[in-house]
Each structure stands twice: as structure tokens, then as C-alpha cells.
C-alpha angles and dihedrals in degrees: 000000000000109000120209109262116234130214112212114231097198089222108140111257097357096092088054096057093042094049095243109345140290123335107280116237092009136099122259124194119216111193135178145123123283111295096020094117104259097136091045091049091054094045092049090051089057096042093053091043092054098037102036107024104031093240116137116221143196128218114201108196125192096175111030129053123234090253093053092048092052092048096043095059098038090093089062090059094254113140100200093171090061090052090048092051091051091049092243093117136032125193118199121182113201116191115213111181120164090214091058097047126083112197114210114178121317119344138193138196095251092122091056089049091053092048094048092045091053090051092049094051095043094064103015092248122201098177133045137184123198111196114214131349093195088079090067093050090049093049101043122049105202101084094178092061093041092053091052090049093050090054087051091048093052091047091047094052089049091053088051090056091239120157098222136191117196118187124210139177116255114253127224091238108012132042089264134028095251097032104226112090096068092063096054097040120096091212130026123193122183124205122201133188114193137170119212120179090346092306116121120217136172126213134192125198132180102222095184139352117182117221102011145066117253144167111277101189127102106263122203116232138174136206104231139170092286099040133265122356121187110202106264117250101177090094090062089073089078094226097138117127122244124220132200092216115117135206135195123266089216093256123082093210093052091048087054089054087054094061089283097288108076128226127347112253115258092021132133119242127194120198110190131178146121123281116297097018095116102258094144094041090053091050092052092051085062090046093052094047090050092049090050087057089052093250116144116241128198119196127195108198119189099180111035139043118243091252092051090049091050091050095047095048091048088062089066096044099266114128106199096164095078092053090050091049094052093048097248095112130045123182120195115193131188141129115269090232092059090087138001125274092262092056092050091054094047090049090052090049091049094045091050092049092048099042100032097208130184093213135036128194124196110194110211113352091181089075089071089074087076092069101041147019119272089256092052092046091050091049092052093045091048092056092044097049093046093045090053090047092055086058091048090241121155110235122201117187128182122207131190114232110216114254112260096021089109097212147037088266088082089074102137099213095060091214099135090119089065094054127093098193122023118191120186128201116198134182115225133179121221122179088344093307125114122229137172121233124199120201137164112239092187143338116188121226098012142072112253141177118276092195129108113229132191114257120201126188110214137169087263094052136266119338122197116203136191129303115303111248102163131113115252115226114247 
């Protein structure tokens, strides 16, 4: 059987959900409202093709000049002029203004065919982007003839073996404003930019893809400093390897509760509890122990600045500054509402790739609920946890249990199924005196204590005592 050939886009995450890229030698329609990223999508497709796959490309622009295109993408680190000089890229700006056109009788797009054909032959192009077709409809009045000519254009590009991207404005009813291109394209991808409760998010969806299976969900994406990033989904295949190696939690008594050996390497750990129970302190005991073993640690803090964290941890005998100074520890702090959920995940990916840590701490992950619904937060955390597992990175997350919930099961994200080890901290009152209890809700793949023990926060760190035997006040 002849399988449909794919043309890799090089766009982070997109080739994963398309099973290898766009249909090679066929036209693809990219549609969306103004500002959704259509032009950038097409340009990135050409840049990666020229730079990474040795396939020259042509960008036919009806709205932006060559100079503007070169300038607009320079901030992404793309040197279009270099690609042009090496004949790996050709930019052609075609002006179509109704005021400058005199229609006499029937017309066709033969002149455009000739111009494109010359460009293809001049650099041996394999890829082409036409941005955007609405300019033709705005400049020429006879839509019936124009529709017929567009069909001929798509067929002609297909005969030429060109992998083509055609961009189009989203219509109020149909996929495109004029409702024709989607029916003659082999692949249709829609881009959407929406704002919900003052939080901006972008979504990508493959509306159709002839001849191949593909992801059909809406996939979040961002436009970052290196171009478009579609949220990775490879990690969802659950193909990460599991190890029997163990590592210390940073506390001897907690290790004893975990069958005497601590956490599995590359596992995910959730520390939940109400305010003031020591969730962050427990996480930084793990950080300090890992740094002492010369393992890099990366912390994403959503409530405190790095200096405040250093000061607070010093009060319980943990000196984080020395690990930050020698490059073993990096703390990245910002409010969750600073960007959308997608941006947070991509930042985590980038920081992990740049710093290459062995351990990652998210403190507290429950703050992410402020910038997304529970379903969206769970989706993001699922991708994050599985991504870190594929890299065999230990992940420690803290989560605030809502006051009055009475147990860890009030965790708002509902992600307990993603977690390998779940530790709960709970305040109790006995004889009018408040205490903190630590217990292990679950720990996959190992025997563990089912006792609740008393946890005390001292100037020398966290101390875990004997089994709790008291009577909690009602």
C-alpha cells in the first residue's frame, strides 16, 4: 500500500499531532481571524524547511512587503536575508488594489501562475506559502471566475509537487470568508485566539486531513520567542521508562515511612495540605538533599520571590543561597496570572531544556487554577508530569487544600491519578493545642506506612515524630 507522504513543518508539537507533518506535494489551508498567527505559521514552515530540511521555499505576500516580512520575524532569530542570499527562500510581494485594476471582459490568474512558476524554477522550490487569498477577492469582483481560478491554482500546485500553505481569513459562517478553499484543500487547520476572563489563549485544530489519521482535539499553542509551540502530546503515550532506583526525600523519618528508601527516581510527588502546614518547607528539604548530591534542581515558585524563599528557608536551617551561587539551584518566580496556562507549560519546557535539572519543584501548583478551569489545569499538569517523567526527572508539587475540606481529597485539581507518591499534611487540634500530622495517602510500587505522624517545624528544619495516638477535638 502507498502511504501518504508527510512534509515535516519543524513547528514544535505540530508534527506529533499530524503524524509527521503536512501532506507532501498537496495544499494545506490555514485559517483564522486577524492576529491568530497564520502568517507566522506559514513563514515558520518555510524557515524550518530551508534551514532544517534543505527544501527551498517561496512566500507570496499580498499584504506585507519583503522588507516588513524580514523585519517582523527578526525578533524570533530568523535571518530571512541570509536564506534569501543562499537561494533557500524567495519573498514576492504582489500588490492587488481594486483602484489600480481595470477589468475588461473575463480574466484569469495566468499572470500569477507565470510569476509563481518563475519563482519556483529560480530557486528549485519545494514549499510555497500564499498569504492571503482574501486580497484576490478584494481586488477582483467576479467571484465565480475567481473561485474557478483558485481551483485551477490548487490543482496546478499539486501537479508541480509543491507542498503548499494557503492562508485565509476565518468566515462568520464557514471556515473561510468566501467558503471555497476548504473544499479543495487536502488539509485544513484552524487557528483561534480567544480571551476568557482577561486571560488570552490560543488554540489549533486540524479540521480535516485527507488520507491519514490525526489528532482532532483543540490543542493549545503559543507564539514564543522562537516561534510557534503546540503543546506537546507525545508524553501522553505513557512510554516513559520506570526505574527501581530510590532517592532520599531529604528527611530520614519520611524515608522510613516510604519503606526506608525514599522516593523512586523519576517519580511524581504531591505534597498537599492547608495553609501553614509546611508544604513548601518539606519540598525544600528535598531540594537541599538533592543539591548536596550535586543534582541540579529547578523550582517554579508562584507565590514568593527567590530572595523571600531564601530568607524563609534560612529560618529553618536550609541555606539555599549557596546552591544558587554555585549553579546547582535555579528558582523562577512569577505570578500564575502573568501569562496563560500554555505559556507556563512552554516556559517549563524551555527552562528544563536549558538547565537540564534532575529535580523540578512546582510550588504551589494549586495557584494555576486562577488562570484556567479545573479541566484545563488538569490537562496542562498531565502534559507537564508526563513530559518530566520521560526525562526521568523527579517532580515535587505542592497543593493548597481548601480550608475546611478536612482532608487532602479537597485538592482542587483532581490530579491524584497522575501522582506516584501523595503526602498529606493536616492541622489537628487536641486539647486546645494545634498540631500538624503527616501521612502518606499512596505511594505506587512500594510498601509504605499507613500511620499519621506528628510533624514539627523547628529552627533546625522539619522533625517527624512518632505515630499519632491522640484524640482530635471535634
